[in-house]
Every structure is written in structure tokens, then in C-alpha cells.
Phi, psi and omega in degrees: 000003187294334180296329179250329194229163173249185188309132176082008187294316180224151171251005169100168175269156178187191179273006183299325181262322188277333182252160358272147172229161183281160177298328180297318179295337183259011184298329182272001180243151177286130187266130175267322181197156174234124183242106182052036178095346177271135190263137167247116182270164175292341173294318175301314182293318179301315181297318179294321180295319178298320181295319179296316180300319179297316185290327184262001179076026179270152173293143180270045180281156180304321183294316180297314181298321179296325178293330183277334192299319182302314183289322179293326175298320179297321180291322178293327176296315176303315181294327178292320176297321176298315180300317178300319177296321178299318180290322180297319181274007176054040176278126175244122176272118182301139180302326181297326181290322177292317180297322178296320179294320179293321176298322177295325179292315175307313183294316182297334181261010179066029183256146174291166177308131182084355181297322181299317181297322179295317180298318180296319180297320178297329181270003179074025183248123180299134180297330181298334180291324177291317178300316179296322179296317176299318180299319181292313181299315180290319180297321179299318178299322178292323177301314182298319180296318179295319181296321179287325176062229181294337181287350180293317185275123180295145175282170177298324179293325177298316182294314180300317181297321180290324178296319180295319178295321179294326179301322180285344183266355181301130180092350180275152181287136172237159182236133173269112189239148163243151186221152167234120180251122182248108188283158170237105184281324183230149178305326180292346181275350189302314182298316179296317179298321181292320179296319178295315179299319180294324176296316179301311182301313181303316183285327176297320181282349172266005174113358175297145185284123181300315181298323182291313182295322179295316181298327180280317198236349177287140181254025171254164183298336182292350177301333177296337178247031178069025181086355188285119176267357183075203183274128186232135175280151185304327185294340181270358178268151170301138183310319180293322178291316180303317182297325180282314183301321183294345178255352185279143169280154178301140180090353181279153176244129184283161164294164176300132181249126179285118177232177179300121175094353181164208177243145178236135174244130184237143178245118180274107182273337181176165175230156177201163171265113187301130177083353183246355181283162181254149174231148180250120178253138185245142166250113185234164171229147179222146171244122181247124181251112185284147172283151175296325174223152183296142177280121183259007186097170180079215184278121179292153180281169178298323180294321179291319177297325178295319178295317178297319177297317178298317178298317178297320179293325179298326188308320184299337183255006182259093186251354176205173188289330177296323178292327177293318178298320178296319179294324179292322177298319180294335179273001174104008181047046177298321174235156180296136176293322180246101180285001183094177181303135185242119175278115186303324184294340182264358185286133176231150357283177185299326181295324178288324176299315178298321177299311182294329179290326185257347182294122180300147178302133175079008179251133181284145179282169167293159177302131180251112189267132172234185180294330189260348181168198184235132177246147173238127188235141175228137173271119181274323177205157181219118185237128179245132180208166175290143183286324184064205181281150176296156177283172182301313179303319179296320177296317179300314181298319178301311182295320176299313178304315179300314182292321179295317179298315181295317180295326179298313182294316181295318181293320178297318176302316180295317181298320180293318181299321185270355186274155170254107185238123176243128177257135176045055177289162178290142182290000000 
């Protein structure tokens, strides 16, 4: 979707909203598969194929869509199984949680509130499919947590053991990886999975966004974070993946790698020596002046121009961080003047990271215009130090992520073994 969208814009179409429905309800539709009585229609598969073509910049020709359908059908079967597990465990995803996720996507794509829905409408994609996909992704995570129960939370002994292991890893190379995992459920699916993986690779190398494609089509738990696995030590990688990653330059995307259960495509985002890298922490203040109405692009209104003019005039009197905080209070404290400690490495987008890295201490920035208003930012202090070992909260989160990821694969294997799945039955 990078040709139209940026990271996080869509998580794809699936049966999350349309399934389950009864066979009777689908009698008038061409059936692609039936999963424990829930129907996936060819309309579902066609819509998902069109979405992938849109996201990857492929032509939406019948020939292209036909090549995508076998693998997309397999992925929709997985999503149907997940949805059934969500219903069985009586997991309810709060609407507020879905709305917050959708709002983050609007923001990540530089869109005004509701902009995402408009983009989908322009592409002929029902907004409800995106809402349903979020519900499935978030609900599946809750199922995994419920399944793990008390085993989800690491014990003190678990944390201590991980700290000891990390102590021995100081100075060793780690890799920051993103992944797309394309499963092979049956031996007969391997050729289709390989063709699909080759299509994905071609479009990624033509500029399609790796996080967006991963969020839509990767069948690993990391899909929820756009495929980002974070920093990984070599011993935790599949041997075939490890052998390739150790030879890859940063920024490279691998060819499909055959691993247990499917194909894996990896994007090498960075390398580091564990425990020896440096991090820069910032103390900043911001003054945010809201627009009377959101800026939609094009010619700004008189009210928006007045806010921009006011921000430019304010700059001359902002000589320290206390003055910036006072200006933010005068503007109504719409956003916090002090967002708390900021790790420079995590700041997005890259242009804002560069600004904070180069802005002299105690100097106010130029006005930074967004859809909702104008911000003025000042760096109060900038501290660089060795990271050392992660803190206990970070280690706990790491162990939880590992357990959830492992449980996800094991539970999907169980669901497939116990499921009654019919592909392309006669109508």
C-alpha cells in the first residue's frame, strides 16, 4: 500500500468482519472455502486480492488477481480460525480500543481525522473490513493471553535467568529485523506459497512498504507491529535465516527463505553490539497552538493563517524552556508541554528526529505545522550514555512477547488439526 498509503494504513481485508456466516447465507455467492461451517466467499478473496494489489502497486488485472488467490485463501482460512477462537473464548474488543488504533493510523499517515475512511472509500474498500480486521488482530492477542493464563507473566526467577543470559551476551552482535512469514499448511501448498512470496519480494524491491505488507499478510505475531521483531540475537533465528542475515547489508531485504512451516522474508533494519550501543535521551518542551478547524491541505483559512502568524510572533520571546511551557499554558494546554523523557532513537518521523538531534539546546524551533495546529519545540537537555542491560520492565515485556509468539504458532497448529476445512466445494 505504500503507493497510496504509508506504514500502518491498512491491516487488510479478511473474514474478520464477513465471517462467520452460514452456508445458507452464502448460497447466492461463490464459495472459496468453508471453515468449521463458516464461509469464505470468492468475493472475500477477490476483495483481499485487490487490496494486496493496491498496497503493492500491482495491476488489478484478472491474471494478477488469480495468481494471488490461492495464498490469500489460505490466509483468510487462518483468520476465520482466529475469529472462531475469539468467539469461543468470549473475547470482546472494546470499541474504544479499535477507535484508538484507527486514530493512530490516521496520524501515522499524516491524515486528518476520518481521512483513512475517505481513502478507503476512494479505493472502493468498505471501511467495515478494516474495523473487523483490527477486531480480529486485537482479539487474537487477548485469546493468547487467556490461553497462557498465569504462565504469561514471567516469575522473578525467569527475569533473573534472562538477566544472567544477557550478561553473557554483552558485546555480541544483535540484529534488528522485520519479517514476513508465509505459512505452508499442506505440502501441496508450497508452490503457491513460493509464488506469493516471490510476488511480495518483487513489490517490496519496487518500493512497497515492508511494514504495511507485513501487517496485512505476515502470519506471525509480529504482524501486529508491522513485522518488526526488534533486536534479536543470532541463536534465536532459524539457522537458514541466520546464515543469510549475517551476510546482509543493513537495509537489505532477503529472498524468501524456506524455514519450518513456510517461507520467511526478512528486512535487516540494523546491527549493534548488545549492551555497548549509546542512546540519547532528550528533555524537551513544546507549545502547541491549535487551529480553529483542521487543515485539509490546499489554501489555509484566515483562522489557520492567524494561528501560524501568532506562532511566528511568539518565537521571539521564547528564550528558555519555562517560557515555552508558559506559552503552551496560554494556548490552553491542548498537548502536554513536557512529554517526559524522549529517546531520540524512537522519534518519528525521521525528519522530526533529525530536527531534535540538531536543534541547539535552548533554541526554539521553527513553527511545525500539522493538520491540527502549529507546534514550537525546544530541547532543554540532551544526554548520551551507554545503554547497558535492559531494565526489568523491558525484560518482562520481552519474555511476554516470546511466550505470546510461541503460543500463537502452537494454537494455530492445534486449530488447524481440529478444524474441518473444505476448499472450493461445489455450490
